[in-house]
N, C-alpha and C positions, 0 to 999 in steps of 0.2 A: 597537795594532799586533799583527801576526801572530807576532812573534818574541820576545816578552818573557816573562820568568819573574817570579813574585812580584808581578805587577800593575803595574809602572811604566808611566806614561802611560795607564793604563786609567781610563775615566771612565764615569759613568752619566748619560745624557741623558734628562731627564724631559719635554722639550718639543722641538718641531721646531727652534726657534731654538738650543737647546743642542746638538742633534745637528749642526746646520749648523756651529756654532762648533767642535765637536770634530773634525769631518771636515776643516774648513779648516786647523786647527792640525796635524792629522796629515799633510795634503798638503804643508804648508810644511816640516815636519820631515823627512819621508822620502817623496818622491814616487814612488820606484820600488818601495815595499813595500805590499802589500795591507793593508787594515784589516778586522779581524774585528768583525762586529756581531752581538750576541746579544740575544735577548729577555730582559729583566729581569723576574723574577716576584716581585712584592711579597708579603710575609707568608708566605713559604715556609720550610719546615724544611730544613736541610742535614744530610745523612747521609753518612758515609764508611765504606768497607769496606777495611780493610788486610788483605792476605792474601799467601800464598805459593802459587804454582802449580807444577805439574810436568807437562809435556807437555799443557798445556791443562786440567788438573784441579786444583781448589783443594784443597791438602792442609792449609792452615791459614787461618783467617779470623776476623776480629773486626769487628763492626759497632758504630760509635759515632755519637752525635748531637752537634750543636752547640747550645749554649744560645741564641746569637744567631741571628736569622733569616738566610737566605741573603742575601748582599750584603756581609757582612763577610768579608774574606779568611780562608781556612782557617788560615793561620799566625797570625792574630790572634784566632781564635775560641776559646771556652771549650768543651772537649770533655767528654763524659760517657760512661763505659763501665762496665757495660752500659747501653744506652739506657733511660731512665726514662719517656719520654713518647711513644714511638712505638707505633703500634697493631700488632697481630699481622699485619694486612694489609700495612702498610708494610714491616715486616720481611721478610715473605715475598717481596714484589716486589723488594726489594734482593737477597735471596738468589738469586732466579731470574735476575735480570739479571746478577749477578756471575758465576754459573756460565756463562751464555751468552757473556759478554764474554771470560772467560778461555779458554773453549774455542775461540771464533772466532779469537782472536788467537794461539792455541796458545802461551800464556805459560809460560815456565819461569823461576822466580825471584820476586822481590818485586813486588807490584802494589798500587796505591792507586786506588780508584774512588770518585768523588764523585757524590752524587745530590742532587736537590732534590725535595721532596715538598710537595704542596698538594692538599687534598681527596683524591680517589682517584688522582691522578696522581703517579707516582714516576718521575722522569726522570733519566737519566745526564747529568751536566755534563761530565765528562772522565774518562779512564782514563790513569793514569801508570804505565808499566811500569818502576818503580823503587821504592826504599824511600822512604817519605814521612817528614816530620819527626815524625809521630805513631807511628812504629814503636817507638821506645824506650818510650813511654807504654803502648802496647798490650802490649808484651812484659812490662813490669813488672806491669801489671794482670792479665794472663792467667797470669803465672807461668811463661812459657816464652819462649825467645829466638827471635823471628821471624827475625832476621838469620842466626842459625846455621842455622835451617831453610831459609832462602832459599839460603844458601851450599851446603848439602848438596844441595839440589835442583838447583842449577846444575852441580855436579860429579858428580851421579849417585849420591850417597851415600844410605844408608838413613836414614829419619827415623821409623821405626815405634816407636822407643823413646822419643820425645820428648814424648808425651802432648799432641799439638797439638790446639787447638780447631778444629773445622771448622764449616761452615755449618749442619750438623745439630746441633751442640752447643747445649744449652740450660742456663741457670742457671749460667753461669761468667763471672765469679766469683759465688758464691752468697751470701756473707755480708758483702760490702762493695761500695762504689761508688768508682770512680776519677774524678777531675776534673782536667783539665790546664788551667791558666790562663796566659795570655800575660804577659810582662813587657816594659815599654817604657822607652825612654830619653828621653822627652819633656822631663824636667827638665834634661837636658844640651843639648838642642837649642833654643836660645833662639829664640822667635818661632814655633816649630812649633805646629800646631793638634792638640791631643790628642783627636782624634775618629777613630773607626774607619770604614773604607770598603773599597773593592775593592783598594786598593793596600796591600800588607803593610807594617806599621810596627813590629812587635814585634822585640825584640833578644834575647829569651830566653823561658823558660817554666818553670813549676814544676807538679808534679803531686802530689796528695795523695789518700789513701784516707779514707773515712768510712763510718759505718754506713748512711747514706743520702745522697742527692744534696746536700741542704742542708749537711750536716756536711762532706762532702768539698769542696764549693764554698767554704765559708767558710774552711776550712783552707788551701786553695790561694790564695784571695784574700789572706788575711793573710800568707801566706808570700811574696807578691810585694812586701811592704812596706806594704800597705794597712792603715790603722789603723781600728779600730772607732770610730764617732762616739760622743762622750760626751754631748752635749747638744743642739746646734743643727744643723739640716740646711736647706740652701738648695735649693729646687726651682724649676726653670724648664724647661718643655717646650713643644713646638709644640702648637698648639690641637688637632690631630687625635689627640694622645696624652693629652689631659687626662682623659678618662674612665678610661683604663687607669691613669693616675697616681693618680686618686682612690682606687682600691682599695689601692694600695701605700702611699700617703700616710697613709691612715687606720690601716693596720697600724703604721706608724712612730709615729703619734700615740699609739696605744694602748700602745706600748712606753715612752712617757714623753718622747719627743723633742719639742723645740720646733721647729715648722716655720716657715720663712720662704719666701716665694715672690715672684717678680716679678709685676707687675701683672696680666697676662692670666691666668697660671696661678693666682695667688692668688684672683682673683675667682671662678674656676670652683670651686676647692676650697672657698671659703667658701659659695658657693651650694649645693654638695653636702654641706655640714655638716661639713667637715673644718677644725678650728681652725688658723689660720695667720696670720702677720703679713706684710703686703705691704711689700716694699722697692722702692726705686727702681732703674731700669736704670743701668748704669755710665755711659752717655753722657748721662744726664739729671741728672747730679750738679750741684747748685746750692748756693752758699753760703747758710747760714741755713735750708736746707730741713729741715722737721720729720721727713720720711720718711727712715729710714736707707737708705744706698746699698749695693747688693749688693757692689760691689767693695771698698768700705771695710771692710765686715764680714769679707770674706775676708782682706784684708791684715792686719787687726787680730786675726785668728784667733778671732773670735767665732763663726765657722762651722766646724763639725767635719767636714762632708761636703757636697760640691756635687753635685747631680744636674742635669745640663744635657743634654737630649736634643733635638737639632735634627733636622729633616727637610728635604727639598728645598723644602718650602713655607715654611720659616722666612724671615721678613722682617728680623728684628733680627740680622743676621749679625754685625755688629761687637760688639753687646752680648754675644751668645753666646760669641764668640771671647774677649772680654776676661775673662768669668767663668771659662771653661775654662783659659785661659792663666794667669790670676792664681792659680787653685787649684794648678796645677802649680808655679808659681814659689814659692809659699809652703808647699808640702808638704801641701796639704789633699787628702784622698781625693776622687776624682772618678769618677762613673759617667756614661757618655754613651750607654748602650744600654738601651732599655726592658725587654727580656727579662732583662738583668742586674739591673736595679732590682727586678723582681718576685721573682727568686730570692733576692736579697739580703734583701728584706723578709721573705720566708718563713723564711730561715735565721736572721735576727735574732730573729724571733718564737720559733723553737724554742730558740735560744740563751738567750733571756730566761727561758724555762720550765725551763732546766737540762737540756734533752734532748740537747745536743751536748757531746762530750768531746774532749779533746786539742787545744784551740784555742790553747794557749800555745806558740807556736813559738819556737825558739831557733836562733841561727845556729850554724854549725859551730864558730866560734871560741868562742862561749859554752859549747858542749858540751865543748870541749877544756879550758876553764878549770875546769869542774866535775868533769871526769873524773880519776880517780886513776890512777897508774901500773899498779895491779893491774887496773883496768877496761879499759885500752887493749889493743888487739890487736897492737900493735907496740911496740918499745922506744922510750923517750923520745928517743934519739939518732937514730932513723930518721925519714926524711921520710914523712909521711902527711897 
């Protein structure tokens, strides 16, 4: 629909039949409103520019990238600042387009511009003349308050003393990386499918700093309540992703994890020389069957992490849903995006080598328990 925010009722149609079904449903729901149809670009990187403009000139800017490919709602995406995997060419195309858009719209105040990049194409998805949900993350990581700068720009106040990063700024921050990870409430929403898409599902977020992308990513992931797997990992991905999964699976095998996989995934991994144990699909559960069943292993907490990455080509929709939903219901860490799996495997590898620090997260309440009155910045009788 043309009037929605955060992606409600937004769908991706992969075939003519799916497009026909989507348009039919839209006509039934709201006949008098137009439908927006956009070209969906597979395998593209999503990039965002958060900035502050004054009379059409950007006086503050920060460019960050998504770990997930375009197609995951920006509110559910994992953000990295400064970008670690963008080319100098892509960065310059984003800077050039940002300048032109801000000037053409004569923007004064906060602005968020989203881009999609594939090959040598860097295209603007949308421009929002408002503060985005990533403004606090950008402000913390860059060390300057973008909202204060936007407010001053709107009222005509001077910002020259704020040390704002601009599109020309390089190497800021220079000695750390920030990663913002989404938080979800799937465990409280019985029957919901914990998989990411074009409709926003996150209900919170957490950001962490690290010496590199992997350290910041793992800190942020663990801070959302994700637990590092101890022993057994279940893998189940669509056939088009099995080659990508082979590389990450072997990394996890080298770290000492026992890998279990559903039939199709397991056969490919074994053929590629990755040791794993094949388990049965949830809907093929039979009494007296010698092959362990995936859903039973999740329920009995024999599995420490579930990797289930579906695509539009997936045929075993019920089996995939049961595995994802059971993992949620029994508090088992779940990854449903191939790019996240790759970064997690890289981060786990560095963690095992002892190269990551500060991964032991504590809640605020735990911190208060260990804090003495002398350490606190407020009196014990004060609310804080």
